[in-house]
Every structure is written in C-alpha cells, then in structure tokens.
C-alpha positions as CSV (number, residue, x, y, z in Angstrom):
1,M,-2.6,-10.0,0.4
2,S,-4.3,-9.5,-3.0
3,A,-5.4,-12.3,-5.3
4,A,-2.5,-14.4,-6.7
5,P,-1.1,-12.9,-9.9
6,V,-1.9,-13.9,-13.3
7,S,-0.3,-13.1,-16.5
8,A,-0.5,-9.5,-17.2
9,P,-1.7,-8.3,-20.6
10,A,1.3,-8.2,-22.9
11,L,2.9,-4.9,-23.8
12,L,3.9,-4.8,-27.4
13,V,7.6,-4.7,-26.8
14,P,9.9,-4.6,-29.8
15,A,12.2,-7.4,-29.8
16,A,15.0,-6.4,-32.2
17,R,16.3,-3.1,-31.4
18,R,19.8,-1.6,-30.7
19,F,19.1,-1.1,-27.0
20,D,16.9,-2.5,-24.4
21,L,16.8,0.7,-22.4
22,L,17.3,4.4,-23.0
23,A,17.0,6.9,-20.1
24,I,16.9,10.6,-20.2
25,G,17.4,13.0,-17.3
26,E,20.2,14.7,-15.2
27,P,23.2,13.2,-14.0
28,M,24.7,14.8,-10.8
29,M,28.2,14.5,-9.2
30,E,27.6,13.1,-5.7
31,F,29.5,13.7,-2.3
32,A,28.5,11.6,0.3
33,E,29.4,12.4,4.0
34,V,31.3,9.8,5.8
35,S,33.3,10.0,9.3
36,R,36.8,8.8,9.3
37,A,39.2,9.1,12.4
38,G,37.0,11.7,13.8
39,E,37.0,13.8,10.6
40,R,33.8,14.7,8.5
41,L,34.5,13.9,4.9
42,Y,32.6,13.8,1.6
43,L,33.4,11.0,-0.7
44,P,32.8,11.7,-4.5
45,G,30.5,9.4,-6.4
46,H,27.8,9.7,-9.1
47,G,24.0,10.3,-8.9
48,G,21.0,11.5,-10.7
49,D,18.0,9.2,-10.8
50,T,17.9,8.2,-14.4
51,S,21.6,7.8,-14.7
52,N,21.5,5.5,-11.7
53,T,18.6,3.6,-13.3
54,I,20.5,3.1,-16.5
55,I,23.6,1.8,-14.7
56,A,21.6,-0.4,-12.5
57,A,20.0,-1.9,-15.6
58,A,23.3,-2.3,-17.3
59,R,24.7,-4.2,-14.4
60,Q,21.8,-6.7,-14.8
61,G,22.9,-7.4,-18.4
62,A,20.5,-4.8,-20.5
63,R,22.0,-3.0,-23.5
64,C,21.5,0.6,-22.4
65,A,22.0,4.2,-23.6
66,Y,21.7,7.5,-22.0
67,F,21.0,11.1,-23.2
68,T,21.4,14.3,-21.2
69,A,23.8,17.3,-21.4
70,L,26.9,17.7,-19.3
71,G,29.1,20.7,-18.7
72,A,32.6,20.8,-20.2
73,D,34.2,20.1,-16.8
74,A,35.8,17.4,-14.8
75,F,32.5,16.2,-13.4
76,G,31.0,15.8,-16.9
77,A,34.1,14.0,-18.1
78,D,34.0,11.6,-15.1
79,F,30.3,10.6,-16.1
80,L,31.4,10.0,-19.6
81,R,34.1,7.7,-18.1
82,L,31.7,6.0,-15.8
83,W,29.2,5.3,-18.5
84,A,31.9,3.9,-20.8
85,E,33.0,1.6,-18.0
86,E,29.5,0.3,-17.4
87,G,28.8,-0.3,-21.2
88,V,26.2,2.5,-21.4
89,D,26.2,4.2,-24.8
90,A,26.6,7.9,-24.3
91,S,27.4,8.8,-27.8
92,R,24.5,11.4,-28.2
93,V,25.2,13.2,-24.9
94,I,25.8,16.9,-25.3
95,T,28.6,18.8,-23.8
96,R,28.0,22.6,-23.1
97,Q,30.8,25.1,-22.7
98,D,28.6,27.6,-21.0
99,A,27.0,25.5,-18.3
100,S,28.1,23.0,-15.6
101,T,27.4,19.5,-14.4
102,G,25.2,19.6,-11.4
103,I,26.3,18.4,-7.8
104,Y,24.7,17.3,-4.7
105,F,25.7,16.6,-1.2
106,I,24.5,13.7,1.0
107,T,24.4,14.0,4.9
108,Y,23.2,11.5,7.3
109,G,21.2,11.9,10.6
110,A,18.7,10.2,12.8
111,D,16.1,10.8,10.2
112,G,18.1,9.1,7.4
113,H,19.8,10.8,4.4
114,Q,19.3,14.4,3.3
115,F,20.3,16.1,0.1
116,S,21.6,19.4,-0.7
117,Y,21.8,20.5,-4.3
118,W,23.9,22.8,-6.5
119,R,22.0,22.3,-9.9
120,K,20.4,25.7,-11.1
121,G,21.3,26.4,-14.7
122,S,23.0,23.0,-15.1
123,A,23.8,21.8,-18.4
124,A,21.2,19.2,-18.4
125,S,18.4,21.6,-17.2
126,R,18.9,23.4,-20.5
127,V,17.8,20.6,-22.7
128,T,15.2,21.4,-25.1
129,P,12.6,19.3,-27.2
130,A,14.7,20.0,-30.4
131,E,17.7,18.3,-28.7
132,I,15.8,15.0,-28.1
133,P,17.6,12.3,-30.3
134,A,14.4,11.1,-31.9
135,D,16.2,8.4,-33.8
136,L,17.8,7.0,-30.5
137,V,14.3,6.9,-28.7
138,A,13.0,4.8,-31.7
139,E,16.1,2.4,-31.2
140,A,15.2,1.5,-27.7
141,R,12.7,-1.1,-26.5
142,V,12.0,1.0,-23.4
143,L,12.2,4.8,-22.7
144,H,12.7,5.7,-19.0
145,V,12.1,9.1,-17.5
146,S,11.1,10.6,-14.4
147,G,9.6,13.5,-12.6
148,I,13.0,14.8,-11.8
149,S,13.7,14.7,-15.6
150,Q,10.8,17.2,-15.9
151,A,11.1,19.2,-12.6
152,I,14.6,20.7,-13.4
153,S,13.3,23.2,-16.0
154,E,10.4,24.2,-18.2
155,T,12.3,23.4,-21.3
156,C,13.2,19.7,-20.0
157,A,9.5,19.2,-19.1
158,D,8.7,19.9,-22.7
159,A,11.6,17.8,-23.8
160,I,10.4,14.8,-22.0
161,F,6.9,15.2,-23.3
162,A,8.6,15.3,-26.9
163,A,10.5,12.1,-26.1
164,I,7.4,10.4,-24.9
165,A,5.5,11.4,-28.0
166,R,8.4,10.1,-30.3
167,A,8.4,6.8,-28.2
168,K,4.6,6.3,-28.7
169,Q,5.0,6.8,-32.5
170,A,8.0,4.3,-32.5
171,W,6.1,1.8,-30.3
172,T,8.7,2.0,-27.7
173,V,7.4,1.3,-24.3
174,V,7.4,4.3,-21.9
175,S,8.5,3.8,-18.2
176,Y,7.9,6.7,-15.6
177,D,8.9,7.1,-12.1
178,T,7.3,10.1,-10.3
179,N,10.4,10.7,-8.2
180,L,8.8,13.8,-6.5
181,R,11.2,16.5,-5.3
182,L,9.2,19.5,-4.0
183,K,12.4,21.6,-3.8
184,L,12.3,21.7,-7.6
185,W,8.5,22.6,-8.1
186,P,5.4,23.2,-6.3
187,I,3.0,20.4,-5.7
188,E,0.2,21.8,-8.1
189,R,2.6,21.8,-11.0
190,A,4.1,18.4,-10.1
191,R,0.7,16.9,-10.1
192,A,-0.2,18.4,-13.4
193,I,3.0,17.5,-15.2
194,T,3.5,14.0,-13.8
195,H,-0.2,13.1,-14.2
196,A,0.1,14.1,-17.9
197,A,3.2,12.1,-18.3
198,M,1.6,9.1,-16.5
199,A,-1.2,9.2,-18.8
200,E,1.2,8.3,-21.8
201,A,3.3,5.9,-19.8
202,D,3.0,1.9,-20.2
203,I,5.0,1.1,-16.9
204,A,4.4,3.3,-13.7
205,L,7.0,3.2,-11.1
206,P,5.9,5.4,-8.3
207,G,7.0,5.2,-4.6
208,L,4.2,5.2,-2.0
209,E,5.1,8.6,-0.2
210,D,5.4,10.4,-3.6
211,A,2.3,8.9,-4.8
212,Q,0.3,9.8,-1.7
213,M,1.3,13.4,-2.1
214,L,0.6,13.4,-6.0
215,T,-2.7,11.7,-5.9
216,G,-4.1,12.5,-2.5
217,L,-4.9,8.8,-1.9
218,Q,-3.4,6.6,0.8
219,T,-3.7,3.0,0.3
220,P,-1.6,1.0,-2.3
221,E,-4.7,-0.4,-3.7
222,E,-6.2,3.1,-4.4
223,I,-2.9,4.3,-5.7
224,C,-2.4,1.3,-8.1
225,D,-6.1,1.8,-9.4
226,F,-5.4,5.5,-10.1
227,Y,-2.2,4.8,-12.3
228,L,-4.0,2.1,-14.0
229,G,-6.9,4.3,-14.6
230,L,-4.6,6.9,-16.3
231,G,-3.5,4.2,-18.8
232,A,-0.5,2.0,-17.4
233,K,-0.5,-1.6,-18.3
234,I,1.9,-2.3,-15.2
235,V,2.1,-0.4,-12.0
236,A,5.1,-1.2,-9.6
237,L,4.4,0.7,-6.4
238,T,7.4,0.4,-4.0
239,L,6.6,0.3,-0.3
240,G,10.1,0.3,1.1
241,K,10.5,-2.5,3.7
242,N,6.9,-3.7,3.0
243,G,7.9,-4.7,-0.5
244,T,6.2,-3.8,-3.8
245,M,2.6,-3.9,-4.9
246,V,2.4,-4.9,-8.4
247,A,-0.6,-4.3,-10.5
248,T,-1.9,-4.9,-14.1
249,P,-5.4,-4.6,-15.3
250,A,-5.9,-8.3,-14.8
251,S,-4.4,-8.7,-11.3
252,R,-2.2,-7.5,-8.4
253,A,-0.1,-8.8,-5.7
254,L,2.2,-7.6,-2.9
255,V,5.7,-8.9,-3.6
256,P,7.8,-9.2,-0.3
257,A,10.9,-7.1,0.2
258,Y,14.2,-8.8,1.2
259,P,15.1,-7.6,4.8
260,V,18.6,-6.3,5.4
261,E,20.3,-4.1,7.9
262,A,20.4,-1.0,5.5
263,L,23.3,1.5,5.6
264,D,22.3,3.9,3.0
265,A,19.1,3.8,0.9
266,S,19.7,6.7,-1.3
267,G,20.1,4.6,-4.5
268,A,17.6,1.9,-3.7
269,G,14.7,3.2,-5.5
270,D,16.8,3.8,-8.7
271,T,18.3,0.4,-8.4
272,F,14.7,-1.0,-8.2
273,D,13.8,0.7,-11.5
274,G,16.8,-0.4,-13.5
275,A,16.6,-4.0,-12.0
276,F,12.8,-4.1,-12.6
277,L,12.9,-3.0,-16.2
278,A,16.0,-5.2,-17.2
279,E,14.4,-8.4,-15.7
280,W,10.8,-7.5,-17.1
281,L,12.5,-7.3,-20.4
282,R,14.2,-10.6,-20.0
283,T,11.2,-12.5,-18.5
284,G,8.0,-10.6,-19.6
285,D,6.7,-11.2,-15.9
286,P,6.2,-8.0,-13.9
287,F,5.7,-10.0,-10.7
288,A,8.9,-12.0,-11.0
289,A,10.7,-8.7,-12.1
290,A,9.6,-7.0,-9.0
291,S,11.0,-9.9,-6.7
292,Y,14.2,-9.6,-8.6
293,A,14.2,-5.8,-8.1
294,N,13.5,-6.0,-4.5
295,A,16.7,-8.1,-4.0
296,A,18.8,-5.7,-5.9
297,A,17.6,-2.9,-4.2
298,A,18.2,-4.5,-0.8
299,L,21.7,-4.9,-1.9
300,A,22.0,-1.4,-3.0
301,T,21.6,-0.3,0.7
302,L,24.5,-2.1,1.9
303,G,27.1,0.5,1.1
304,H,27.2,4.4,0.9
305,G,26.3,6.4,-2.1
306,A,23.9,5.7,-5.0
307,V,26.0,4.0,-7.8
308,A,28.8,2.1,-5.9
309,P,26.8,-0.4,-4.1
310,M,24.7,-1.3,-7.0
311,P,24.8,-5.1,-7.5
312,R,25.4,-6.9,-10.7
313,R,23.3,-9.9,-11.7
314,A,25.5,-12.5,-10.1
315,A,25.3,-10.9,-6.9
316,V,21.5,-10.5,-7.0
317,E,21.1,-14.0,-8.1
318,G,23.4,-15.3,-5.4
319,F,21.7,-13.4,-2.8
320,R,18.2,-14.6,-3.8
321,T,19.5,-18.2,-3.6
322,S,20.8,-17.7,-0.1
323,R,17.6,-16.5,1.0
324,G,15.6,-19.4,-0.3
C-alpha cells in the first residue's frame, strides 16, 4: 500500500458554468447476446465510451452535455431520446443525411465479453475540427474525451485536439481515458496520439492493461509516474478487481474495489469515469471520488449491456452504506 493520501494540488475548476461535464466521441447502438429458452438473441441497448461516461455522470447528478454526429436513422433518433431522458443536453449534436450511426455486438464466452463493430464511415467518424462547438467547450467545467474518440478517424483525432486546445484557452479541465482499441489503429499511432493528448490533460483515467501496452511499463506505480510526468494533476489508474490507484504530485494510494459477482463488465470502465468525474466535481477529493466510482462500477457489472445497469446516486450510496 502506498502512503496515505493527502490533499491533492487543487485544479482551477470553474465554479459557475452551464455544464459540469461535456463529453465528445462516438455513440454506438449496442446489441448484447442473451440466451432465452434455448434461443440466441441480441437485445438492443446503447454504447460508446464517452456517451456511456456522460450518462453515468448524469445519473450521479452532474449537469451534462454531449457532442457528436449521428446518422439520420432510427438508431440516431434513439440516442437523442436516450440523452433527453437522462437529462443530457444534446442540442449541438449533428445529424448527417449521408452517414449512419455506428453499431456493435457483444458476445459472451469463457474469456468474457467480445465486441464486433460495424462503424466504418459512421457519422461520428466524420467530425472535423471546424465542427467542434468551441462555445460549448467553454461552458463546461470538465471536457472528457478518449482514445476511441481519436482512433475512429484522422479528422476525429484532429477534432479532439482542437477541443482540448479550446478547453485550455477557456480554463476547462481536460479528462482523458486512453481506452485502447487496437482494432481501430496500430499501437505506434495509438501511443503517439494518446501520449500527445495526455500531455494536455489534467485528469488521466487509464486502465492497467491499456496503459501497460501504451507505456511499456508494468507496475501501477510506474504507470502513474509516467502520466504525472506528462503533466496530469490527477491519475486514476483502474486495476479491475484490485481497485484503483490514485496518484497526484503530492501523494498516491490504492483505493479498494467493491467485490461483487459480476455478470457483464462491458460498461464498468465508463461508469467509473462518469462517477469519478461527477464525485470529484462535487467533493474536490480524487481519493474519495475513486472509492465512490469503484462502487458505481461494481454495480454496473450486475446486468447486461453498458447503459442499462449503470446505477444512480441513491443506489451507489445505498450500496456503499451496506458494505460498511
């Protein structure tokens, strides 16, 4: 166990803005495999890492907005309905007549869940730097983006850099999850892009396996030092069942997980991100935020799919109370 945490150096977080959190990326319609009465079925749901994150944050009480592009199709309309129901502002989302909303399938086996994607040329992948709503970035306290947001196309990679640059100008805090998907880009490009983005981020939210591949380092301590060295003020490195290592320039600690009998972990990481950011904005304490987010992520594994099992604040608080 690392040294006991002390107060992290405070980030300059704007207090009075229209939104607590803005996320940018690609939403995807989800079809999760289930077996019922001997039949193999695929239940529809919603996915896409940054969309998942923003919904998780909204369910914790954060004021949230989302930016992307959707196809002029039934799946795009379904996402607009979802965000409206969750209280997420989607007023700046683009609808394209000449492109579709991406989809993916989840199948389950002995090694856990596997994803199959149908997203090439999707509406979201065509977002350009000129389409980034600079005013919306400046109206948020935190901008959250990810490696997937940049991996889906070169124009999206540039668009995310443009959003980050605007965030820095507006003193909007930048949060970045590496979320490595090697089906989308080669490791060399992933390293170059994510390291460059992380160098501009205030909050780093990597997962252990992704970070090991991206950095070439193995231990949580080394990885935290790497991202702090790039410039992050807070690193929350998720370690699965082993909890989360939180590191700041002043201190670090291993924050324990909440053990559960997991059914589907496909949305756990995104739930962690959203719950962590919402709780950090509420308390200013990254260590307490990680404990809260660990509980939310544990609850998110108790159902199928990414969004459906994401808990709301009352459920997270009740679960933590029951665990002492």
